[in-house]
N, C-alpha and C positions, 0 to 999 in steps of 0.2 A: 504494500500500500504506500502510495506517495503522499506528500504533504497536502496536495490539493484534494485528494480523496478523503483524507483524514478530516480536513476542514469541512467538507461537504457532509460527512457523517455527523460531525459535531453539531453543525447548524441544524440538522434534522432532529436532534434530541429535544425533549421537552425543556422548557425554560429553566426549571429547577436544576436539571442535570447539566445544562449548558453553563449555568452559574457555577456549579461545582467544578466543572472542567476548567473554566476561566480562573477561578480562585486557585485551583491546584497548580495551574501553569504559572500564574503570577507568583505564587509562593516558591515555586522552584527557581524563579529568577531572582527573587528577593526574599530569602528565608526570614521568617519572623525572628526578632531579637527580643526575648522576653524582658530584658531590662529596659529597653527603649519603649516597648509596648506598655509596660507598667507606668513609665513616666507619662505617656500619652493619656492613660486612664486617669491619672491624677489631674492632669491639665484639663481634660474634658469635663471631669466632675467640677473643677473650680469654675470653668466657664459656664457650665449649666447653673451652678449656684448663683453666679453673678447675674445671669439672665432672670432667673426665678425671683431673686431679691429686688430686681429693678435697678441694680447698680449700673448695669449697662443696658443699652437698647439694641435690639436686633435690627439689622439692616437687610431689607429684602434682597435676594440674590440678583434680581433684575437691576436694582439700583447700583449694586456693586459692579456688575458687568458694564453698566452704562458709564460709570466713572472710569473704569479701565479703558474702554473704547475711546472715551474723550481724551484721555492722556496720550494714547497712541496716535490720535488724529493730529496732534500738534506737530 
């Protein structure tokens, strides 16, 4: 089986199985590092607490991307 055939077979899988294949392939390229993952968990919890407490205000994704595009248009 060549790469093209493999990709065609993967595309034919149900979405949940495709997600598993993609996740497995990405992990093979960039293996998880538990120490770094643990630090991201702490950071994510901190950010969520700030959002819930009202300390920071969420910015809609559309607004973020609009700002980015505006910067690149200059």
